[in-house]
C-alpha beads as a LAMMPS data file, in Angstrom:
LAMMPS data file: protein, C-alpha beads

166 atoms
165 bonds

1 atom types
1 bond types

-500.0 500.0 xlo xhi
-500.0 500.0 ylo yhi
-500.0 500.0 zlo zhi

Masses

1 110.0

Atoms # bond

1 1 1 351.230 -197.502 -29.038
2 1 1 354.143 -196.831 -31.391
3 1 1 357.462 -198.067 -30.142
4 1 1 360.798 -197.660 -31.853
5 1 1 362.150 -200.982 -33.188
6 1 1 364.185 -202.880 -30.617
7 1 1 366.290 -205.934 -31.328
8 1 1 364.839 -209.228 -30.094
9 1 1 367.840 -209.857 -27.866
10 1 1 367.321 -206.473 -26.164
11 1 1 363.637 -207.343 -25.583
12 1 1 364.603 -210.760 -24.182
13 1 1 367.154 -209.176 -21.873
14 1 1 364.651 -206.509 -20.710
15 1 1 362.005 -209.195 -20.085
16 1 1 364.466 -211.227 -17.976
17 1 1 365.396 -208.098 -16.071
18 1 1 361.729 -207.195 -15.508
19 1 1 361.110 -210.637 -14.005
20 1 1 364.254 -210.304 -11.869
21 1 1 363.125 -206.856 -10.683
22 1 1 359.730 -208.226 -9.687
23 1 1 361.298 -211.240 -7.920
24 1 1 363.619 -208.912 -5.963
25 1 1 360.738 -206.629 -5.072
26 1 1 358.513 -209.508 -3.891
27 1 1 361.349 -211.000 -1.849
28 1 1 361.879 -207.655 -0.039
29 1 1 358.232 -207.020 0.844
30 1 1 357.100 -207.526 4.443
31 1 1 353.935 -209.506 5.219
32 1 1 350.804 -207.532 4.325
33 1 1 348.982 -206.099 1.332
34 1 1 350.895 -204.273 -1.382
35 1 1 349.917 -202.457 -4.538
36 1 1 352.611 -201.924 -7.148
37 1 1 351.993 -199.299 -9.813
38 1 1 353.981 -198.438 -12.921
39 1 1 353.562 -195.475 -15.201
40 1 1 355.647 -195.216 -18.376
41 1 1 355.865 -192.205 -20.712
42 1 1 356.703 -193.281 -24.240
43 1 1 357.479 -191.106 -27.179
44 1 1 354.383 -190.317 -29.238
45 1 1 351.887 -191.095 -26.434
46 1 1 349.481 -188.467 -25.171
47 1 1 349.244 -190.084 -21.753
48 1 1 351.513 -192.385 -19.790
49 1 1 350.773 -196.086 -19.989
50 1 1 350.125 -197.697 -16.622
51 1 1 349.863 -201.095 -14.993
52 1 1 348.956 -202.160 -11.473
53 1 1 349.413 -205.430 -9.632
54 1 1 348.307 -206.288 -6.100
55 1 1 350.588 -208.518 -4.079
56 1 1 349.775 -210.280 -0.832
57 1 1 352.559 -211.552 1.389
58 1 1 351.602 -214.056 4.055
59 1 1 354.028 -215.264 6.696
60 1 1 356.319 -214.041 9.412
61 1 1 358.795 -212.143 7.239
62 1 1 361.008 -215.175 6.627
63 1 1 362.093 -217.136 3.557
64 1 1 358.970 -219.327 3.721
65 1 1 356.503 -216.454 3.159
66 1 1 353.910 -216.926 0.419
67 1 1 353.474 -214.228 -2.246
68 1 1 350.152 -214.053 -4.054
69 1 1 349.503 -212.205 -7.298
70 1 1 346.822 -212.351 -9.998
71 1 1 348.653 -213.864 -12.981
72 1 1 346.877 -211.698 -15.587
73 1 1 347.773 -208.423 -13.863
74 1 1 351.276 -209.643 -13.062
75 1 1 351.904 -210.513 -16.729
76 1 1 350.608 -207.118 -17.890
77 1 1 352.799 -205.370 -15.355
78 1 1 355.902 -207.284 -16.442
79 1 1 355.129 -206.550 -20.101
80 1 1 354.949 -202.800 -19.500
81 1 1 358.097 -202.898 -17.356
82 1 1 359.829 -204.828 -20.147
83 1 1 358.886 -202.111 -22.630
84 1 1 360.132 -199.385 -20.297
85 1 1 363.432 -201.125 -19.703
86 1 1 363.975 -201.893 -23.422
87 1 1 363.053 -198.394 -24.696
88 1 1 365.795 -196.255 -23.213
89 1 1 364.018 -193.013 -24.163
90 1 1 361.062 -193.928 -21.932
91 1 1 360.659 -192.451 -18.510
92 1 1 358.353 -193.183 -15.646
93 1 1 357.831 -194.188 -12.079
94 1 1 357.316 -197.477 -10.285
95 1 1 356.029 -197.308 -6.748
96 1 1 354.713 -199.678 -4.135
97 1 1 352.135 -198.788 -1.503
98 1 1 352.328 -201.234 1.390
99 1 1 349.943 -201.829 4.248
100 1 1 351.702 -203.859 6.879
101 1 1 349.957 -206.227 9.290
102 1 1 350.044 -203.362 11.811
103 1 1 347.979 -201.149 9.416
104 1 1 350.812 -198.675 8.756
105 1 1 351.002 -197.560 5.153
106 1 1 354.409 -196.962 3.539
107 1 1 355.301 -195.802 0.029
108 1 1 358.521 -196.461 -1.874
109 1 1 359.302 -195.196 -5.404
110 1 1 361.761 -195.806 -8.236
111 1 1 362.321 -193.492 -11.181
112 1 1 362.519 -195.192 -14.609
113 1 1 365.079 -193.467 -16.809
114 1 1 367.406 -194.687 -19.578
115 1 1 366.346 -198.297 -19.169
116 1 1 366.941 -198.566 -15.408
117 1 1 364.985 -198.133 -12.208
118 1 1 366.732 -195.778 -9.795
119 1 1 365.711 -195.877 -6.158
120 1 1 364.323 -192.628 -4.738
121 1 1 365.013 -191.352 -1.260
122 1 1 361.814 -190.676 0.720
123 1 1 361.734 -186.915 0.008
124 1 1 362.234 -187.436 -3.736
125 1 1 359.510 -190.113 -3.772
126 1 1 357.032 -187.742 -2.069
127 1 1 357.864 -185.023 -4.602
128 1 1 357.716 -187.409 -7.573
129 1 1 354.264 -188.725 -6.565
130 1 1 353.103 -185.209 -5.632
131 1 1 351.012 -186.388 -2.655
132 1 1 348.901 -188.828 -4.728
133 1 1 349.573 -191.606 -2.266
134 1 1 348.971 -191.009 1.430
135 1 1 351.316 -192.765 3.825
136 1 1 354.811 -192.620 5.203
137 1 1 357.397 -192.267 2.435
138 1 1 360.480 -194.363 2.956
139 1 1 363.742 -194.783 1.032
140 1 1 363.579 -197.318 -1.801
141 1 1 366.031 -200.201 -2.127
142 1 1 367.840 -201.365 -5.257
143 1 1 365.821 -203.574 -7.576
144 1 1 368.300 -204.499 -10.304
145 1 1 370.465 -207.604 -9.927
146 1 1 373.669 -205.528 -9.789
147 1 1 372.109 -203.439 -6.966
148 1 1 371.771 -206.490 -4.711
149 1 1 374.462 -205.575 -2.211
150 1 1 373.987 -208.945 -0.492
151 1 1 377.296 -210.205 0.796
152 1 1 376.190 -213.788 1.453
153 1 1 375.724 -214.540 -2.253
154 1 1 372.121 -215.713 -1.759
155 1 1 369.495 -214.725 -4.257
156 1 1 366.480 -212.983 -2.828
157 1 1 363.996 -215.014 -4.906
158 1 1 361.180 -217.210 -3.732
159 1 1 360.896 -220.739 -5.135
160 1 1 358.191 -221.130 -7.800
161 1 1 355.879 -222.943 -5.363
162 1 1 355.738 -219.803 -3.226
163 1 1 353.860 -217.844 -5.897
164 1 1 350.141 -218.255 -5.615
165 1 1 347.436 -217.030 -7.947
166 1 1 344.677 -215.056 -6.240

Bonds

1 1 1 2
2 1 2 3
3 1 3 4
4 1 4 5
5 1 5 6
6 1 6 7
7 1 7 8
8 1 8 9
9 1 9 10
10 1 10 11
11 1 11 12
12 1 12 13
13 1 13 14
14 1 14 15
15 1 15 16
16 1 16 17
17 1 17 18
18 1 18 19
19 1 19 20
20 1 20 21
21 1 21 22
22 1 22 23
23 1 23 24
24 1 24 25
25 1 25 26
26 1 26 27
27 1 27 28
28 1 28 29
29 1 29 30
30 1 30 31
31 1 31 32
32 1 32 33
33 1 33 34
34 1 34 35
35 1 35 36
36 1 36 37
37 1 37 38
38 1 38 39
39 1 39 40
40 1 40 41
41 1 41 42
42 1 42 43
43 1 43 44
44 1 44 45
45 1 45 46
46 1 46 47
47 1 47 48
48 1 48 49
49 1 49 50
50 1 50 51
51 1 51 52
52 1 52 53
53 1 53 54
54 1 54 55
55 1 55 56
56 1 56 57
57 1 57 58
58 1 58 59
59 1 59 60
60 1 60 61
61 1 61 62
62 1 62 63
63 1 63 64
64 1 64 65
65 1 65 66
66 1 66 67
67 1 67 68
68 1 68 69
69 1 69 70
70 1 70 71
71 1 71 72
72 1 72 73
73 1 73 74
74 1 74 75
75 1 75 76
76 1 76 77
77 1 77 78
78 1 78 79
79 1 79 80
80 1 80 81
81 1 81 82
82 1 82 83
83 1 83 84
84 1 84 85
85 1 85 86
86 1 86 87
87 1 87 88
88 1 88 89
89 1 89 90
90 1 90 91
91 1 91 92
92 1 92 93
93 1 93 94
94 1 94 95
95 1 95 96
96 1 96 97
97 1 97 98
98 1 98 99
99 1 99 100
100 1 100 101
101 1 101 102
102 1 102 103
103 1 103 104
104 1 104 105
105 1 105 106
106 1 106 107
107 1 107 108
108 1 108 109
109 1 109 110
110 1 110 111
111 1 111 112
112 1 112 113
113 1 113 114
114 1 114 115
115 1 115 116
116 1 116 117
117 1 117 118
118 1 118 119
119 1 119 120
120 1 120 121
121 1 121 122
122 1 122 123
123 1 123 124
124 1 124 125
125 1 125 126
126 1 126 127
127 1 127 128
128 1 128 129
129 1 129 130
130 1 130 131
131 1 131 132
132 1 132 133
133 1 133 134
134 1 134 135
135 1 135 136
136 1 136 137
137 1 137 138
138 1 138 139
139 1 139 140
140 1 140 141
141 1 141 142
142 1 142 143
143 1 143 144
144 1 144 145
145 1 145 146
146 1 146 147
147 1 147 148
148 1 148 149
149 1 149 150
150 1 150 151
151 1 151 152
152 1 152 153
153 1 153 154
154 1 154 155
155 1 155 156
156 1 156 157
157 1 157 158
158 1 158 159
159 1 159 160
160 1 160 161
161 1 161 162
162 1 162 163
163 1 163 164
164 1 164 165
165 1 165 166
């Protein structure tokens, strides 16, 4: 992979943002099984680079839910997301396929463009993924810190002890 040079402070900022994006995503997931996929097109690549991480959320949908992820896949996912956020000429898609405890499958998608993840409405997500993922497409929520929209000032982040390694 050939990436254009990026200043170390830009990489550090993108890495912090990638971790914040994943923390926000995990905090917003309902109990059940989730698969998060990321595809990033980079200049000079024949095919998009991709990463996948499975997340398991156990609990009742409250603040004490436990989130499980395989550390190796999580780290790879965050690395690719960091590259996509730092390289503003990259484009791609991040999406999450969720199977709730009731067995219903939902799909949410975000479009990566100019170093930011933009939430897709359900129709746009279905078009972007071109039917590759069966399920009910739903509107995505904001993943970046500035997109929080929370009025109570609380961060939607689990404490470190909530993360388990599968």
